[in-house]
C-alpha positions as CSV (number, residue, x, y, z in Angstrom):
1,M,0.0,0.0,0.0
2,K,2.8,2.3,0.9
3,E,4.5,1.6,-2.5
4,E,1.3,2.4,-4.3
5,L,1.0,5.7,-2.4
6,S,4.6,6.6,-3.2
7,L,3.9,5.9,-6.9
8,S,0.8,8.1,-6.7
9,E,2.7,10.9,-5.1
10,L,5.3,10.5,-7.8
11,F,2.8,11.0,-10.6
12,D,1.1,13.9,-8.7
13,T,4.5,15.7,-8.5
14,L,5.0,15.2,-12.3
15,K,1.5,16.4,-13.0
16,R,1.8,19.5,-10.9
17,H,5.1,20.5,-12.7
18,I,4.2,19.3,-16.2
19,G,4.5,22.9,-17.6
20,K,8.0,23.2,-16.1
21,I,9.0,19.8,-17.6
22,I,7.7,20.8,-21.1
23,I,9.6,24.1,-20.9
24,W,12.9,22.4,-20.0
25,S,12.4,19.9,-22.7
26,L,12.0,22.6,-25.3
27,I,15.0,24.5,-23.9
28,G,17.2,21.4,-24.3
29,L,15.9,20.8,-27.9
30,I,16.4,24.4,-29.0
31,T,19.8,24.6,-27.3
32,L,21.2,21.5,-29.0
33,G,19.5,22.6,-32.3
34,I,21.3,26.0,-32.2
35,Y,24.6,24.3,-31.4
36,T,24.2,21.7,-34.1
37,F,23.2,24.1,-36.9
38,F,25.3,27.1,-36.1
39,F,28.4,26.0,-34.2
40,V,29.3,22.5,-35.4
41,V,31.4,22.4,-38.6
42,P,30.1,19.6,-40.9
43,Q,32.6,16.9,-41.8
44,Y,32.8,15.1,-45.1
45,Q,34.5,11.8,-45.9
46,S,36.2,10.4,-49.0
47,T,37.7,6.9,-49.3
48,S,40.3,5.5,-51.7
49,K,40.4,1.6,-51.8
50,I,43.7,-0.3,-52.1
51,V,44.7,-4.0,-52.4
52,V,48.3,-5.1,-51.7
53,N,49.8,-8.5,-52.8
54,Q,52.9,-9.9,-51.1
55,T,55.8,-10.9,-53.3
56,Q,55.6,-14.5,-54.5
57,Q,57.7,-16.6,-56.8
58,T,56.7,-16.3,-60.5
59,G,54.7,-19.2,-61.8
60,Q,53.4,-20.4,-58.5
61,A,49.7,-20.4,-57.8
62,I,48.3,-18.3,-54.9
63,T,47.6,-20.6,-51.9
64,N,45.4,-20.1,-48.9
65,T,48.6,-19.5,-46.9
66,D,49.5,-16.6,-49.2
67,I,46.1,-15.1,-48.7
68,Q,46.3,-15.4,-44.9
69,T,49.7,-13.9,-44.9
70,N,48.4,-10.9,-46.9
71,L,45.5,-10.5,-44.5
72,N,47.9,-10.5,-41.5
73,L,50.1,-7.8,-43.2
74,I,47.1,-5.4,-43.6
75,N,47.7,-4.2,-40.0
76,T,51.3,-3.5,-40.9
77,Y,50.2,-1.5,-44.0
78,Q,47.8,0.5,-41.9
79,S,50.6,1.5,-39.5
80,I,52.9,2.4,-42.4
81,I,50.3,4.7,-44.0
82,K,50.1,6.8,-40.8
83,E,53.9,7.1,-40.5
84,P,55.7,10.4,-41.4
85,I,57.5,8.7,-44.3
86,I,54.1,8.6,-46.1
87,L,52.3,11.6,-44.7
88,E,55.2,14.1,-45.2
89,E,55.4,13.0,-48.8
90,V,51.6,13.6,-49.2
91,I,51.9,17.1,-47.6
92,G,54.7,18.1,-49.9
93,K,52.9,16.7,-53.0
94,I,49.7,18.7,-52.6
95,N,51.3,21.7,-50.8
96,S,49.1,21.2,-47.7
97,V,49.5,23.4,-44.6
98,L,48.6,20.5,-42.4
99,T,51.2,18.9,-40.0
100,T,51.7,15.2,-40.0
101,Q,49.8,14.9,-36.7
102,E,46.8,16.9,-38.1
103,L,46.7,14.8,-41.2
104,S,47.0,11.6,-39.1
105,N,44.0,12.7,-37.1
106,K,41.9,13.1,-40.2
107,L,43.0,9.7,-41.5
108,S,41.3,6.4,-40.8
109,I,41.6,2.9,-42.3
110,Q,38.6,0.9,-43.2
111,T,39.2,-2.9,-43.3
112,D,37.3,-6.1,-43.7
113,S,38.7,-9.1,-41.8
114,A,37.9,-11.4,-44.8
115,S,39.2,-9.2,-47.6
116,L,42.6,-8.0,-48.8
117,V,41.0,-4.7,-49.7
118,F,41.3,-1.8,-47.3
119,G,40.2,1.8,-47.6
120,V,42.0,5.1,-46.9
121,T,39.4,7.5,-45.5
122,I,39.9,11.2,-44.9
123,S,37.5,13.4,-42.9
124,D,37.6,17.1,-43.6
125,A,35.3,20.2,-43.5
126,D,35.9,20.5,-47.3
127,P,34.7,17.4,-49.4
128,Y,37.2,18.2,-52.2
129,V,40.1,18.5,-49.8
130,A,39.1,15.2,-48.3
131,S,39.1,13.4,-51.6
132,E,42.4,15.0,-52.7
133,L,44.1,13.9,-49.5
134,A,42.7,10.4,-49.7
135,N,43.9,9.9,-53.3
136,A,47.3,11.5,-52.5
137,I,47.8,9.1,-49.6
138,A,46.9,6.1,-51.7
139,E,49.2,7.1,-54.5
140,T,52.1,7.8,-52.1
141,F,51.6,4.5,-50.4
142,Q,51.6,2.8,-53.8
143,E,55.0,4.5,-54.6
144,K,56.7,4.0,-51.3
145,I,55.7,0.6,-50.0
146,G,58.1,-1.2,-52.3
147,D,61.0,0.6,-50.6
148,I,59.8,-0.6,-47.2
149,L,58.4,-4.1,-47.7
150,E,58.7,-6.7,-50.5
151,V,55.4,-6.7,-52.2
152,E,54.2,-8.0,-55.5
153,S,51.9,-5.1,-56.4
154,V,49.8,-2.3,-54.9
155,T,46.6,-1.6,-56.8
156,I,44.3,1.4,-56.3
157,L,40.9,-0.2,-56.9
158,S,38.9,3.0,-56.7
159,Q,39.8,6.7,-56.2
160,A,38.2,8.9,-53.6
161,I,35.3,11.0,-55.0
162,P,34.1,14.2,-53.2
163,S,30.9,13.6,-51.3
164,V,28.6,16.6,-50.6
165,N,26.7,14.7,-48.0
166,P,28.2,15.4,-44.5
167,V,28.8,12.4,-42.2
168,S,28.5,14.6,-39.1
169,P,26.9,16.1,-37.2
170,N,24.0,13.7,-36.8
171,I,21.2,16.2,-36.7
172,P,18.3,13.8,-35.6
173,M,20.5,12.3,-32.9
174,N,21.7,15.6,-31.5
175,L,18.1,16.9,-31.4
176,A,17.0,13.8,-29.6
177,I,19.8,14.1,-27.1
178,G,18.8,17.7,-26.4
179,L,15.2,16.8,-25.9
180,I,16.1,13.9,-23.5
181,L,18.6,16.1,-21.5
182,G,15.9,18.8,-21.2
183,L,13.4,16.3,-20.1
184,M,15.7,14.9,-17.5
185,I,16.5,18.4,-16.1
186,G,12.7,19.2,-16.1
187,V,11.9,16.0,-14.2
188,G,14.8,16.5,-11.8
189,T,13.7,20.1,-11.2
190,A,10.1,18.9,-10.5
191,F,11.2,16.4,-7.9
192,L,13.6,18.9,-6.3
193,S,10.8,21.5,-6.0
194,G,8.5,18.8,-4.5
195,F,11.2,17.8,-2.0
196,L,11.8,21.4,-0.9
197,D,8.1,22.2,-0.7
198,K,7.3,21.7,3.0
199,R,3.7,22.9,2.9
200,V,1.0,20.6,4.1
201,K,-1.0,19.5,1.1
202,D,-3.5,17.1,2.6
203,S,-4.9,15.8,5.9
204,K,-3.1,12.5,5.6
205,L,0.2,14.2,6.5
206,I,-1.3,15.6,9.6
207,E,-2.6,12.1,10.6
208,D,0.8,10.5,9.9
209,M,2.5,13.0,12.2
210,G,0.0,12.4,15.0
211,W,-1.5,15.9,15.0
212,T,-5.1,16.8,15.5
213,N,-7.0,17.9,12.5
214,L,-9.0,21.0,13.6
215,G,-10.7,21.5,10.2
216,S,-10.1,22.4,6.6
217,V,-10.7,25.4,4.4
218,L,-11.9,24.7,0.9
219,E,-10.3,26.6,-1.9
220,M,-12.7,28.0,-4.5
221,S,-11.9,29.0,-8.1
222,H,-12.9,32.4,-9.3
223,E,-15.8,31.0,-11.3
224,E,-17.1,29.1,-8.3
225,L,-16.8,32.2,-6.1
226,K,-18.9,34.2,-8.6
227,D,-21.7,31.6,-8.3
228,T,-22.0,31.8,-4.5
229,R,-25.0,33.4,-2.9
230,M,-22.9,36.0,-1.1
231,M,-21.4,37.2,-4.3
232,K,-24.7,37.3,-6.0
233,Q,-26.1,39.5,-3.2
234,V,-23.1,41.8,-3.4
235,R,-23.7,42.3,-7.1
236,V,-27.4,43.0,-6.5
237,N,-26.5,45.6,-3.8
238,M,-24.0,47.2,-6.1
239,D,-26.6,47.4,-8.9
240,N,-29.1,49.0,-6.5
241,K,-26.6,51.6,-5.4
242,S,-25.8,52.4,-9.1
243,Q,-29.5,52.9,-9.8
244,L,-30.0,55.2,-6.8
245,R,-27.1,57.4,-7.9
246,R,-28.5,57.8,-11.4
247,R,-31.9,58.9,-9.9
248,V,-30.3,61.5,-7.7
């Protein structure tokens, strides 16, 4: 019974502060919306795909062992691509103002555990810069990897193409996060207000504390008050006085 009463009080608190909860939810939604649309710089991605074959003796067929060896080496290729020996060459080739660390932060490698193909992906605020960097990295890797490891060939399967569709920010997700955060703040504020409100709201609290209930005063709305006999008599008296004044 006590649990049911607590749950009832919980819903009563939410009901009393529903306006405050709605306002906070809208504030959260609008705040994240403004941040997303006006302060977050959209990011674009472009990917160039590469396949690398390890050196093998001429005339021999490719075996499963060769394929597995190539798969194991992909992690090595990923590490090499992010090294200054590749990135410095890329920066010089396209006359970029980026440092090697900044370029490395924009770079990610897309792999498939069952495939020899991996992608060089660049994220940038300019879709054309992103595609240019991705292609330059793939071409530089193709030129330099032979000096680092013995490989049969490096093939660029597809070049990066500028994409005008940003990958971030995720507008629906950000708006949903803003709405949820605002809702949480509104609910928290409602419970805090209820906790800090020490007024006696019903007779049950008086009984629980062992006090004597001396009586209660009913609260009437303005419409109810207008319909009472006393107020009707007051209006009649006021009308009579007005009529007497006009006669005089």
